[in-house]
Backbone as a printed PyTorch tensor [residue, N CA C, xyz], in Angstrom:
tensor([[[ 227.6590,  234.7330,  -82.7280],
         [ 227.6960,  236.1920,  -82.6710],
         [ 228.9570,  236.6670,  -83.3790]],

        [[ 228.8100,  237.6620,  -84.1860],
         [ 229.9760,  238.2250,  -84.8650],
         [ 229.9450,  239.7340,  -84.7260]],

        [[ 231.0930,  240.3300,  -84.9590],
         [ 231.1870,  241.7830,  -84.9810],
         [ 231.8160,  242.1800,  -86.3080]],

        [[ 231.7610,  243.4420,  -86.6190],
         [ 232.3630,  243.9150,  -87.8630],
         [ 232.8350,  245.3400,  -87.6660]],

        [[ 233.7120,  245.7610,  -88.5580],
         [ 234.1300,  247.1480,  -88.6500],
         [ 234.7330,  247.3630,  -90.0330]],

        [[ 235.0990,  248.5860,  -90.3170],
         [ 235.8030,  248.8760,  -91.5570],
         [ 237.2920,  248.7050,  -91.2930]],

        [[ 238.0020,  248.1070,  -92.2390],
         [ 239.4430,  247.9740,  -92.1440],
         [ 240.0430,  248.1300,  -93.5320]],

        [[ 241.3010,  248.5040,  -93.5490],
         [ 242.0680,  248.4820,  -94.7830],
         [ 242.5480,  247.0400,  -94.9490]],

        [[ 242.3120,  246.4490,  -96.1140],
         [ 242.7310,  245.0770,  -96.3790],
         [ 243.6110,  245.0800,  -97.6240]],

        [[ 244.7590,  244.4360,  -97.5210],
         [ 245.6670,  244.3080,  -98.6580],
         [ 245.2630,  243.0550,  -99.4360]],

        [[ 244.5390,  243.2300, -100.5340],
         [ 244.0210,  242.1130, -101.3250],
         [ 244.9060,  241.8840, -102.5490]],

        [[ 246.0920,  241.3630, -102.2910],
         [ 247.0510,  241.1040, -103.3630],
         [ 246.4860,  240.1580, -104.4190]],

        [[ 245.6270,  239.2410, -104.0070],
         [ 245.0760,  238.2710, -104.9590],
         [ 244.2320,  238.9550, -106.0370]],

        [[ 243.7660,  240.1490, -105.7630],
         [ 242.9620,  240.8840, -106.7470],
         [ 243.8200,  241.7630, -107.6500]],

        [[ 245.1420,  241.7440, -107.4280],
         [ 246.0300,  242.6140, -108.2000],
         [ 247.2960,  241.8730, -108.6480]],

        [[ 247.1180,  240.6170, -109.0500],
         [ 248.2400,  239.8540, -109.5740],
         [ 249.3900,  239.6770, -108.6010]],

        [[ 249.1090,  239.6330, -107.3030],
         [ 250.1440,  239.4440, -106.2980],
         [ 250.7890,  240.7290, -105.8070]],

        [[ 250.4450,  241.8420, -106.4090],
         [ 250.9730,  243.1480, -105.9820],
         [ 250.0430,  243.7520, -104.9350]],

        [[ 250.5850,  244.6160, -104.0680],
         [ 249.7690,  245.2750, -103.0550],
         [ 248.5560,  245.9600, -103.6800]],

        [[ 247.4080,  245.8060, -103.0240],
         [ 246.1810,  246.5030, -103.4120],
         [ 245.3900,  246.7570, -102.1400]],

        [[ 245.5420,  247.9650, -101.5960],
         [ 244.8920,  248.3280, -100.3350],
         [ 243.4940,  248.8490, -100.6110]],

        [[ 242.5420,  248.2980,  -99.8670],
         [ 241.1460,  248.6410, -100.1070],
         [ 240.4040,  248.7190,  -98.7680]],

        [[ 239.5440,  249.6970,  -98.6370],
         [ 238.7060,  249.8300,  -97.4550],
         [ 237.5390,  248.8570,  -97.5910]],

        [[ 237.4000,  247.9520,  -96.6220],
         [ 236.3510,  246.9400,  -96.7030],
         [ 235.7110,  246.7080,  -95.3470]],

        [[ 234.4980,  246.1540,  -95.3710],
         [ 233.8640,  245.6990,  -94.1490],
         [ 234.4790,  244.3530,  -93.7940]],

        [[ 234.9320,  244.2140,  -92.5390],
         [ 235.5460,  242.9740,  -92.0710],
         [ 234.7000,  242.4150,  -90.9360]],

        [[ 234.4320,  241.1130,  -90.9770],
         [ 233.6920,  240.4500,  -89.9000],
         [ 234.6620,  239.6010,  -89.0870]],

        [[ 234.3650,  239.4810,  -87.7820],
         [ 235.2170,  238.7780,  -86.8350],
         [ 234.4140,  237.7030,  -86.1170]],

        [[ 235.0840,  236.6020,  -85.7550],
         [ 234.4220,  235.5740,  -84.9560],
         [ 234.4040,  235.9970,  -83.4910]],

        [[ 233.8670,  235.1290,  -82.6320],
         [ 233.7420,  235.4970,  -81.2120],
         [ 235.0910,  235.6300,  -80.5180]],

        [[ 236.1630,  235.1150,  -81.1470],
         [ 237.5110,  235.2630,  -80.5940],
         [ 238.1970,  236.5280,  -81.0920]],

        [[ 237.5020,  237.3220,  -81.8970],
         [ 238.0760,  238.5580,  -82.4120],
         [ 238.9670,  238.3790,  -83.6220]],

        [[ 238.9490,  237.1820,  -84.2250],
         [ 239.7690,  236.9150,  -85.4020],
         [ 238.9840,  237.2760,  -86.6700]],

        [[ 239.6090,  237.9510,  -87.6270],
         [ 238.8970,  238.2820,  -88.8580],
         [ 238.5900,  237.0190,  -89.6550]],

        [[ 237.3350,  236.8800,  -90.0950],
         [ 236.9330,  235.6810,  -90.8220],
         [ 236.5080,  235.9780,  -92.2590]],

        [[ 236.2720,  237.2180,  -92.5770],
         [ 235.8630,  237.5410,  -93.9430],
         [ 235.8200,  239.0300,  -94.1760]],

        [[ 235.8070,  239.3830,  -95.4430],
         [ 235.6960,  240.7980,  -95.8080],
         [ 234.8270,  240.9170,  -97.0460]],

        [[ 234.1690,  242.0550,  -97.1570],
         [ 233.2490,  242.2670,  -98.2570],
         [ 233.7550,  243.3000,  -99.2400]],

        [[ 232.9160,  243.5730, -100.2040],
         [ 233.2430,  244.5900, -101.1990],
         [ 233.3860,  245.9500, -100.5210]],

        [[ 234.1420,  246.8350, -101.1370],
         [ 234.2630,  248.1800, -100.5650],
         [ 232.8870,  248.8180, -100.3700]],

        [[ 232.7340,  249.4800,  -99.2480],
         [ 231.4550,  250.1200,  -98.9480],
         [ 231.7260,  251.4180,  -98.2100]],

        [[ 231.2210,  252.4990,  -98.7280],
         [ 231.4030,  253.7800,  -98.0440],
         [ 230.0900,  254.5360,  -97.9580]],

        [[ 229.0090,  253.8150,  -97.9120],
         [ 227.7120,  254.4710,  -97.8730],
         [ 226.8220,  253.9370,  -96.7780]],

        [[ 225.6300,  254.4580,  -96.7240],
         [ 224.6450,  254.0400,  -95.7370],
         [ 223.2570,  254.2780,  -96.3060]],

        [[ 222.2850,  253.5430,  -95.7750],
         [ 220.9130,  253.6830,  -96.2440],
         [ 220.2170,  254.9020,  -95.6590]],

        [[ 220.7110,  255.3810,  -94.5300],
         [ 220.0680,  256.4900,  -93.8290],
         [ 221.0450,  257.6600,  -93.7650]],

        [[ 220.6590,  258.7760,  -94.3180],
         [ 221.5430,  259.9390,  -94.4140],
         [ 222.0940,  260.3680,  -93.0560]],

        [[ 221.2760,  260.2570,  -92.0170],
         [ 221.6890,  260.7040,  -90.6860],
         [ 222.8860,  259.8890,  -90.1710]],

        [[ 222.9760,  258.6350,  -90.5570],
         [ 224.0590,  257.7970,  -90.0360],
         [ 225.3560,  257.9260,  -90.8380]],

        [[ 225.3640,  258.7470,  -91.8600],
         [ 226.5740,  258.9190,  -92.6580],
         [ 227.7350,  259.4330,  -91.8120]],

        [[ 227.4270,  260.2520,  -90.8220],
         [ 228.4610,  260.7590,  -89.9110],
         [ 229.1370,  259.5910,  -89.1860]],

        [[ 228.3570,  258.5950,  -88.7690],
         [ 228.9220,  257.4110,  -88.1090],
         [ 229.8140,  256.6260,  -89.0660]],

        [[ 229.4080,  256.5370,  -90.3220],
         [ 230.2130,  255.8260,  -91.3130],
         [ 231.5760,  256.4950,  -91.4530]],

        [[ 231.6080,  257.8060,  -91.5480],
         [ 232.8760,  258.5090,  -91.6830],
         [ 233.7360,  258.3670,  -90.4240]],

        [[ 233.1130,  258.3280,  -89.2610],
         [ 233.8660,  258.1000,  -88.0250],
         [ 234.5280,  256.7310,  -88.0710]],

        [[ 233.7900,  255.7200,  -88.5110],
         [ 234.3350,  254.3710,  -88.5970],
         [ 235.4380,  254.2880,  -89.6530]],

        [[ 235.2900,  255.0200,  -90.7290],
         [ 236.3220,  255.0330,  -91.7640],
         [ 237.6080,  255.6460,  -91.2320]],

        [[ 237.4830,  256.7200,  -90.4680],
         [ 238.6620,  257.3400,  -89.8570],
         [ 239.3400,  256.3930,  -88.8710]],

        [[ 238.5440,  255.6320,  -88.1050],
         [ 239.1130,  254.6550,  -87.1830],
         [ 239.8870,  253.5880,  -87.9570]],

        [[ 239.3710,  253.1710,  -89.1140],
         [ 240.0500,  252.1640,  -89.9350],
         [ 241.4090,  252.6610,  -90.4070]],

        [[ 241.5200,  253.9410,  -90.6770],
         [ 242.7790,  254.4950,  -91.1580],
         [ 243.8570,  254.4910,  -90.0720]],

        [[ 243.4520,  254.4020,  -88.8020],
         [ 244.3970,  254.4020,  -87.6910],
         [ 244.9310,  253.0010,  -87.3700]],

        [[ 244.3120,  251.9590,  -87.9190],
         [ 244.7250,  250.5820,  -87.6420],
         [ 245.6410,  250.0740,  -88.7500]],

        [[ 246.5140,  249.1210,  -88.4300],
         [ 247.3750,  248.5810,  -89.4820],
         [ 246.5470,  247.7890,  -90.4910]],

        [[ 246.9620,  247.7900,  -91.7540],
         [ 246.2120,  247.0270,  -92.7640],
         [ 246.2360,  245.5300,  -92.4460]],

        [[ 245.1240,  244.8640,  -92.7290],
         [ 245.0700,  243.4120,  -92.6210],
         [ 245.5950,  242.8140,  -93.9170]],

        [[ 246.2510,  241.6790,  -93.8070],
         [ 246.7190,  240.9380,  -94.9690],
         [ 245.7580,  239.7700,  -95.1920]],

        [[ 245.6800,  239.2680,  -96.3970],
         [ 244.7530,  238.1690,  -96.6740],
         [ 245.0130,  236.9640,  -95.7820]],

        [[ 246.2780,  236.7040,  -95.4080],
         [ 246.5370,  235.5430,  -94.5470],
         [ 246.1630,  235.7980,  -93.0890]],

        [[ 245.7350,  237.0030,  -92.7280],
         [ 245.2660,  237.2770,  -91.3660],
         [ 243.8920,  236.6700,  -91.1040]],

        [[ 243.1790,  236.3160,  -92.1610],
         [ 241.8070,  235.8280,  -92.0150],
         [ 241.8130,  234.3320,  -91.7090]],

        [[ 240.9880,  233.9410,  -90.7320],
         [ 240.8540,  232.5300,  -90.3640],
         [ 239.5840,  231.9730,  -90.9900]],

        [[ 239.5320,  230.6680,  -91.0930],
         [ 238.3510,  230.0130,  -91.6650],
         [ 237.1910,  230.1610,  -90.6910]],

        [[ 236.0440,  230.5630,  -91.1980],
         [ 234.8600,  230.7210,  -90.3590],
         [ 234.2790,  229.3600,  -90.0430]],

        [[ 233.9940,  229.1110,  -88.7740],
         [ 233.3380,  227.8870,  -88.3600],
         [ 232.1130,  228.2520,  -87.5500]],

        [[ 230.9590,  227.8430,  -88.0270],
         [ 229.6880,  228.1720,  -87.3860],
         [ 229.5890,  227.4690,  -86.0240]],

        [[ 229.0370,  228.1890,  -85.0380],
         [ 228.8140,  227.6190,  -83.7120],
         [ 227.3660,  227.8560,  -83.3180]],

        [[ 226.9410,  227.2550,  -82.2180],
         [ 225.5720,  227.4520,  -81.7300],
         [ 225.3100,  228.9140,  -81.3910]],

        [[ 226.3670,  229.6560,  -81.0290],
         [ 226.2230,  231.0730,  -80.6960],
         [ 225.7790,  231.9050,  -81.9010]],

        [[ 225.9320,  231.3610,  -83.1000],
         [ 225.5810,  232.0880,  -84.3110],
         [ 224.0850,  232.1280,  -84.5790]],

        [[ 223.3030,  231.2940,  -83.8880],
         [ 221.8660,  231.2460,  -84.1290],
         [ 221.2160,  232.5540,  -83.7050]],

        [[ 220.1780,  232.9560,  -84.4500],
         [ 219.4380,  234.1600,  -84.1220],
         [ 218.6240,  233.9600,  -82.8640]],

        [[ 218.5440,  234.9900,  -82.0300],
         [ 217.7650,  234.9260,  -80.8010],
         [ 216.2680,  234.9400,  -81.0720]],

        [[ 215.8360,  235.5140,  -82.1970],
         [ 214.4100,  235.6570,  -82.4680],
         [ 213.8640,  234.4720,  -83.2540]],

        [[ 214.5860,  233.3720,  -83.2930],
         [ 214.1390,  232.1780,  -84.0050],
         [ 213.0080,  231.5210,  -83.2340]],

        [[ 211.9690,  231.0430,  -83.9460],
         [ 210.8450,  230.3550,  -83.2840],
         [ 211.3180,  229.0760,  -82.6360]],

        [[ 210.8450,  228.8250,  -81.4050],
         [ 211.2440,  227.6110,  -80.6990],
         [ 210.1100,  226.6360,  -80.6590]]])
């Protein structure tokens, strides 16, 4: 099981070692540690949920930026299996 939210991530590796702050989707393991981040995303497939996206973006602005070394290596566990898998 994983969770995600929007966070500001300082991706220095994408800017020659210089600060580069970017709003990204961040995923966390079951211990709450960030394990990965995706490309910048500020949209949604359903117009009605755009309000939720902006709320989440505002929440991201209130948190301290994550640094690339804050991310831990993702290790798959049995908890990661889908519940709707055929048995």
